[in-house]
ZAMARBA-927814 format. One record per residue (C-alpha): residue in three letters; x, y, z negated; residue number from 1. Coordinates in Angstrom, 1 decimal, decimal comma, padded with zeros to 4 digits. Layout:
! residues N
[node ALA [X Y Z] NUM],
...
//
This chain:
! residues 299
[node MET [091,3 -053,8 -059,2] 1],
[node GLY [092,0 -050,1 -060,2] 2],
[node LEU [089,0 -048,8 -058,4] 3],
[node GLN [088,0 -045,2 -059,3] 4],
[node GLN [084,6 -044,1 -060,6] 5],
[node ASP [083,4 -042,7 -057,3] 6],
[node ARG [084,0 -046,1 -055,8] 7],
[node ALA [082,1 -047,9 -058,6] 8],
[node ALA [084,1 -051,1 -058,1] 9],
[node THR [083,9 -052,5 -061,6] 10],
[node GLY [081,6 -055,3 -060,4] 11],
[node GLY [080,3 -056,8 -063,6] 12],
[node ALA [081,6 -059,2 -066,2] 13],
[node THR [084,7 -061,3 -065,4] 14],
[node SER [083,3 -064,4 -067,0] 15],
[node ALA [081,3 -067,0 -065,1] 16],
[node PRO [077,5 -066,8 -065,0] 17],
[node THR [075,7 -068,6 -067,8] 18],
[node ALA [072,5 -070,4 -067,8] 19],
[node PRO [069,4 -068,3 -068,7] 20],
[node GLY [068,3 -068,5 -072,3] 21],
[node THR [071,5 -070,1 -073,7] 22],
[node ALA [073,1 -067,0 -075,2] 23],
[node THR [072,6 -065,6 -078,7] 24],
[node ILE [072,6 -061,9 -079,7] 25],
[node ALA [074,4 -060,3 -082,6] 26],
[node PRO [071,9 -059,4 -085,4] 27],
[node MET [072,5 -055,6 -085,1] 28],
[node MET [071,6 -055,4 -081,4] 29],
[node PRO [068,3 -053,5 -081,0] 30],
[node THR [065,4 -054,0 -078,6] 31],
[node PRO [063,1 -051,1 -077,5] 32],
[node ASP [060,6 -049,8 -080,0] 33],
[node ARG [058,7 -047,6 -077,5] 34],
[node LEU [057,7 -047,5 -073,8] 35],
[node PHE [059,5 -045,5 -071,2] 36],
[node ARG [057,9 -043,6 -068,3] 37],
[node GLY [060,2 -045,2 -065,8] 38],
[node TYR [061,9 -048,6 -065,6] 39],
[node LEU [064,7 -049,4 -063,1] 40],
[node PHE [065,5 -053,1 -062,7] 41],
[node ASP [068,4 -054,9 -061,2] 42],
[node LEU [067,1 -058,0 -059,3] 43],
[node ASP [069,5 -061,0 -059,1] 44],
[node GLY [070,0 -062,4 -062,6] 45],
[node THR [067,6 -059,9 -064,1] 46],
[node VAL [064,2 -060,5 -062,5] 47],
[node TYR [064,9 -063,7 -060,7] 48],
[node LEU [067,7 -066,2 -060,0] 49],
[node GLY [067,6 -067,8 -056,7] 50],
[node ASP [064,0 -068,4 -055,7] 51],
[node ALA [062,5 -068,5 -059,1] 52],
[node LEU [061,4 -065,7 -061,5] 53],
[node LEU [063,3 -065,7 -064,7] 54],
[node PRO [061,2 -066,4 -067,9] 55],
[node SER [058,7 -063,6 -068,8] 56],
[node ALA [059,8 -061,3 -065,9] 57],
[node GLY [056,5 -061,3 -064,0] 58],
[node ALA [054,3 -060,8 -067,1] 59],
[node THR [056,6 -058,1 -068,5] 60],
[node ILE [056,6 -056,0 -065,3] 61],
[node ALA [052,8 -056,4 -065,0] 62],
[node ARG [052,4 -055,1 -068,6] 63],
[node LEU [054,7 -052,1 -068,0] 64],
[node ARG [052,7 -051,2 -064,9] 65],
[node ALA [049,4 -051,6 -066,8] 66],
[node GLU [050,7 -049,2 -069,4] 67],
[node GLY [051,3 -046,6 -066,7] 68],
[node SER [055,1 -046,9 -066,4] 69],
[node ARG [056,8 -046,5 -063,0] 70],
[node THR [058,9 -049,6 -061,9] 71],
[node VAL [061,5 -049,6 -059,2] 72],
[node PHE [064,1 -052,2 -058,2] 73],
[node LEU [067,8 -051,8 -057,3] 74],
[node SER [070,2 -054,2 -055,7] 75],
[node ASN [073,9 -054,1 -054,7] 76],
[node ASN [073,4 -057,1 -052,5] 77],
[node PRO [073,9 -055,9 -048,9] 78],
[node THR [072,8 -059,2 -047,2] 79],
[node HIS [069,1 -058,4 -047,4] 80],
[node THR [066,8 -055,5 -046,5] 81],
[node ARG [064,3 -053,6 -048,6] 82],
[node ALA [061,6 -055,4 -046,7] 83],
[node PHE [063,1 -058,8 -047,7] 84],
[node TYR [063,1 -057,8 -051,4] 85],
[node ALA [059,6 -056,4 -051,3] 86],
[node GLU [058,3 -059,6 -049,7] 87],
[node LYS [060,2 -061,8 -052,1] 88],
[node LEU [059,0 -060,0 -055,2] 89],
[node THR [055,4 -060,1 -053,9] 90],
[node ARG [055,7 -063,8 -053,1] 91],
[node LEU [057,1 -064,5 -056,6] 92],
[node GLY [054,1 -062,8 -058,2] 93],
[node ILE [055,3 -059,2 -058,6] 94],
[node PRO [053,5 -057,2 -055,8] 95],
[node THR [056,0 -054,5 -054,7] 96],
[node PRO [055,9 -052,0 -051,8] 97],
[node ILE [059,0 -051,5 -049,8] 98],
[node ASP [059,3 -047,9 -051,0] 99],
[node ASP [059,9 -049,1 -054,6] 100],
[node ILE [063,2 -050,9 -053,5] 101],
[node LEU [066,6 -049,4 -053,3] 102],
[node VAL [069,6 -051,3 -051,9] 103],
[node SER [073,3 -050,4 -051,6] 104],
[node THR [073,1 -050,6 -047,8] 105],
[node GLN [070,5 -047,8 -047,7] 106],
[node VAL [072,7 -045,6 -049,9] 107],
[node LEU [075,7 -046,3 -047,8] 108],
[node VAL [073,9 -045,3 -044,6] 109],
[node ASP [072,9 -042,0 -046,2] 110],
[node LEU [076,5 -041,5 -047,4] 111],
[node LEU [078,0 -042,1 -044,0] 112],
[node LEU [075,5 -039,9 -042,2] 113],
[node ALA [076,4 -037,1 -044,6] 114],
[node ARG [080,2 -037,6 -044,5] 115],
[node VAL [081,0 -039,1 -041,1] 116],
[node PRO [078,1 -038,6 -038,7] 117],
[node GLY [078,6 -040,3 -035,3] 118],
[node ALA [081,6 -042,3 -036,6] 119],
[node ARG [082,6 -045,6 -035,0] 120],
[node LEU [082,6 -048,3 -037,6] 121],
[node PHE [084,5 -051,6 -038,1] 122],
[node VAL [082,2 -053,5 -040,4] 123],
[node ILE [083,4 -056,4 -042,6] 124],
[node GLY [080,0 -057,6 -043,6] 125],
[node GLU [077,0 -059,7 -042,5] 126],
[node GLU [074,3 -059,0 -039,9] 127],
[node PRO [071,7 -057,3 -042,1] 128],
[node LEU [074,2 -054,6 -042,9] 129],
[node ALA [075,3 -054,3 -039,3] 130],
[node ALA [071,7 -054,0 -038,2] 131],
[node GLU [071,0 -051,2 -040,7] 132],
[node LEU [074,0 -049,3 -039,5] 133],
[node ARG [073,1 -049,7 -035,8] 134],
[node ALA [069,6 -048,5 -036,6] 135],
[node ALA [071,0 -045,4 -038,1] 136],
[node GLY [072,8 -044,6 -034,9] 137],
[node PHE [076,3 -045,8 -035,6] 138],
[node ARG [078,4 -047,6 -033,0] 139],
[node LEU [080,0 -050,8 -034,3] 140],
[node VAL [083,4 -051,7 -032,9] 141],
[node GLU [085,9 -054,5 -033,3] 142],
[node ARG [089,3 -053,0 -032,3] 143],
[node ALA [091,4 -050,9 -034,7] 144],
[node ILE [092,2 -048,3 -032,0] 145],
[node GLU [088,4 -047,5 -031,7] 146],
[node THR [087,7 -047,4 -035,4] 147],
[node ASP [087,0 -044,2 -037,3] 148],
[node VAL [085,7 -045,9 -040,5] 149],
[node VAL [086,2 -049,3 -042,0] 150],
[node VAL [083,2 -050,6 -044,0] 151],
[node ALA [083,9 -053,4 -046,5] 152],
[node SER [081,1 -055,5 -047,9] 153],
[node PHE [080,0 -059,0 -048,9] 154],
[node ASP [081,0 -061,3 -046,0] 155],
[node ARG [080,9 -065,0 -046,0] 156],
[node THR [082,6 -065,0 -042,6] 157],
[node PHE [085,6 -062,9 -043,9] 158],
[node ALA [088,7 -064,1 -041,9] 159],
[node TYR [092,3 -063,0 -041,3] 160],
[node TRP [091,5 -061,3 -038,0] 161],
[node LYS [089,1 -059,0 -039,8] 162],
[node LEU [091,7 -058,1 -042,4] 163],
[node GLN [094,2 -057,4 -039,6] 164],
[node VAL [091,8 -055,0 -037,8] 165],
[node ALA [091,1 -053,2 -041,1] 166],
[node PHE [094,8 -053,0 -041,9] 167],
[node ASP [095,7 -051,5 -038,5] 168],
[node ALA [092,7 -049,1 -038,5] 169],
[node VAL [093,3 -047,7 -042,1] 170],
[node ARG [097,1 -047,4 -041,5] 171],
[node ALA [096,2 -045,4 -038,3] 172],
[node GLY [094,0 -043,0 -040,3] 173],
[node ALA [090,6 -044,6 -040,4] 174],
[node ARG [088,5 -043,8 -043,5] 175],
[node PHE [087,4 -046,6 -045,8] 176],
[node PHE [084,0 -047,1 -047,5] 177],
[node ALA [082,2 -050,0 -049,1] 178],
[node THR [078,7 -051,1 -049,9] 179],
[node ASN [079,3 -052,4 -053,5] 180],
[node GLY [082,1 -053,3 -055,8] 181],
[node ASP [080,7 -056,5 -057,4] 182],
[node ARG [083,3 -059,2 -058,0] 183],
[node TYR [080,9 -062,0 -057,4] 184],
[node CYS [077,2 -062,6 -056,6] 185],
[node PRO [075,4 -064,9 -059,1] 186],
[node VAL [073,7 -067,9 -057,6] 187],
[node PRO [072,1 -071,0 -059,2] 188],
[node GLY [075,0 -073,0 -060,6] 189],
[node GLY [077,7 -070,5 -060,2] 190],
[node GLY [078,6 -067,5 -058,0] 191],
[node GLU [080,0 -066,4 -054,6] 192],
[node PRO [083,0 -064,0 -054,2] 193],
[node ASP [081,6 -060,6 -053,4] 194],
[node ALA [082,6 -057,3 -051,8] 195],
[node ALA [085,3 -056,5 -054,4] 196],
[node ALA [087,4 -059,3 -053,0] 197],
[node VAL [087,3 -057,7 -049,5] 198],
[node ILE [088,0 -054,2 -050,9] 199],
[node ALA [091,0 -055,5 -052,9] 200],
[node ALA [092,4 -057,3 -049,9] 201],
[node ILE [092,3 -054,1 -047,8] 202],
[node GLU [093,7 -052,0 -050,6] 203],
[node ALA [096,5 -054,4 -051,3] 204],
[node CYS [097,8 -054,5 -047,8] 205],
[node THR [097,3 -050,9 -046,8] 206],
[node GLY [098,1 -049,1 -050,1] 207],
[node THR [094,9 -047,0 -049,5] 208],
[node THR [092,2 -046,6 -052,0] 209],
[node CYS [088,6 -047,0 -050,9] 210],
[node GLU [087,1 -043,5 -050,5] 211],
[node ALA [083,6 -044,3 -051,9] 212],
[node ILE [081,4 -047,2 -052,8] 213],
[node ALA [077,7 -046,8 -052,4] 214],
[node GLY [076,3 -049,2 -054,9] 215],
[node LYS [075,9 -049,4 -058,7] 216],
[node PRO [077,3 -047,7 -060,8] 217],
[node SER [078,3 -045,0 -058,4] 218],
[node PRO [076,8 -041,5 -058,5] 219],
[node HIS [075,5 -042,1 -055,0] 220],
[node MET [073,3 -044,9 -056,2] 221],
[node VAL [072,3 -042,9 -059,3] 222],
[node GLY [071,1 -040,0 -057,3] 223],
[node ALA [069,1 -042,1 -054,9] 224],
[node ALA [067,6 -044,1 -057,8] 225],
[node LEU [066,4 -041,1 -059,7] 226],
[node ARG [064,9 -039,6 -056,6] 227],
[node LEU [063,1 -042,8 -056,0] 228],
[node VAL [061,7 -043,1 -059,6] 229],
[node GLY [060,8 -039,5 -059,6] 230],
[node LEU [061,5 -038,9 -063,3] 231],
[node PRO [064,2 -037,3 -065,4] 232],
[node ALA [066,9 -039,7 -066,5] 233],
[node VAL [066,1 -039,3 -070,1] 234],
[node GLU [062,6 -040,7 -069,5] 235],
[node CYS [064,0 -043,9 -067,9] 236],
[node LEU [065,4 -047,3 -068,9] 237],
[node MET [067,8 -049,1 -066,6] 238],
[node THR [067,8 -052,9 -067,1] 239],
[node GLY [070,3 -055,4 -065,7] 240],
[node ASP [072,6 -058,3 -066,3] 241],
[node ARG [075,9 -056,6 -065,8] 242],
[node LEU [077,6 -054,3 -068,2] 243],
[node GLU [080,0 -052,6 -065,7] 244],
[node THR [077,4 -051,9 -063,0] 245],
[node ASP [073,8 -051,8 -064,3] 246],
[node VAL [074,4 -050,7 -067,9] 247],
[node ARG [077,3 -048,4 -067,1] 248],
[node MET [075,3 -046,6 -064,4] 249],
[node GLY [072,3 -046,1 -066,7] 250],
[node LEU [074,3 -044,7 -069,5] 251],
[node GLU [076,4 -042,4 -067,3] 252],
[node ALA [073,3 -041,0 -065,7] 253],
[node GLY [071,7 -040,2 -069,1] 254],
[node MET [069,3 -043,1 -069,2] 255],
[node SER [068,8 -045,7 -071,9] 256],
[node ALA [070,2 -049,0 -070,7] 257],
[node ALA [069,3 -052,6 -071,5] 258],
[node LEU [071,5 -055,6 -070,9] 259],
[node VAL [069,6 -058,8 -070,3] 260],
[node LEU [071,4 -062,1 -071,0] 261],
[node THR [069,9 -064,1 -068,2] 262],
[node GLY [072,5 -063,5 -065,5] 263],
[node ALA [076,2 -062,7 -065,2] 264],
[node THR [077,0 -061,4 -068,7] 265],
[node PRO [077,0 -063,7 -071,9] 266],
[node ALA [076,6 -062,2 -075,3] 267],
[node SER [080,2 -063,0 -076,1] 268],
[node ALA [081,3 -060,3 -073,5] 269],
[node LEU [079,8 -057,5 -075,6] 270],
[node GLU [082,4 -057,4 -078,3] 271],
[node ALA [085,3 -056,8 -075,9] 272],
[node SER [083,5 -054,4 -073,5] 273],
[node PRO [083,8 -050,6 -073,9] 274],
[node VAL [080,3 -050,3 -072,3] 275],
[node ARG [077,8 -050,3 -075,1] 276],
[node PRO [074,2 -050,9 -074,0] 277],
[node THR [071,3 -049,2 -075,8] 278],
[node TYR [069,5 -052,5 -076,0] 279],
[node VAL [070,4 -056,2 -075,6] 280],
[node LEU [067,6 -058,6 -074,5] 281],
[node ARG [067,3 -062,4 -074,4] 282],
[node GLN [064,6 -062,1 -071,8] 283],
[node LEU [062,7 -059,2 -070,2] 284],
[node GLU [059,7 -059,6 -072,5] 285],
[node GLU [061,8 -057,9 -075,2] 286],
[node LEU [061,4 -054,7 -073,3] 287],
[node LEU [057,9 -054,5 -074,7] 288],
[node PRO [057,7 -052,9 -078,1] 289],
[node ALA [056,3 -055,1 -080,9] 290],
[node GLY [053,4 -052,7 -081,4] 291],
[node ASP [051,7 -050,1 -079,3] 292],
[node GLY [054,4 -047,6 -078,2] 293],
[node ASP [054,2 -044,1 -076,8] 294],
[node HIS [055,9 -043,4 -073,5] 295],
[node GLY [059,5 -042,2 -074,2] 296],
[node GLY [061,6 -039,4 -072,9] 297],
[node ALA [061,6 -035,7 -073,7] 298],
[node ARG [058,5 -034,8 -075,6] 299],
//
């Protein structure tokens, strides 16, 4: 799509999602030989898929916590709130407070408050995103003439009239932001087109590049994630199922990064990708060193 780094619109692997546990790993791909002080986890395709934990996820996270490591969870999915994810993880057997969750919507709100406070927003997105923006004090509008900022996001009600409003508003000078740049959202049995499709449609018809994308792997998400975990990047491991969002973000932030082959990225994608994870895992249990490990980072 030609999206720039600030916009973080790389959106993961281009191949279709694969069934958990079916991929193989090249012999030279390492797994961690030590513990880290902080672990940042993607959710969809990494910790769970649909309404089921992925194999070994619950036991692995419990073990890391028992060893004294900090665990936090990140999602680019703008259709759910932090409270939703905290409740879901707890229900699935991973008790998690809301303060240990970071979502792209939250990062976008902070970004808009900093750059365009009081702006009138035309939002192409679903109600959870709209509700968060209203709660932050933004006025949501539906006419191009009233629009200061167009916000693009995952929207299963995306229709031509929405594209027309965005087209008219951006061509009239409205600024253009987005929640996330994922090409699709993995779901059991396949995927759903995600925010990158909406971003691309607006860019194609207006000739205007999206100003900033809040979610992974953007520096906006990196900064918020490191503040949340409360540790230097070198002492943290980012784990996710997408090379171009999860792994790329971790590496560019100075963290170690693990790709887990239970979601969007098959092992076959590694050879062609310029993004090289520190570790490649069949399941999350491979985060645990074979023996007793010291906590990593600067020592």
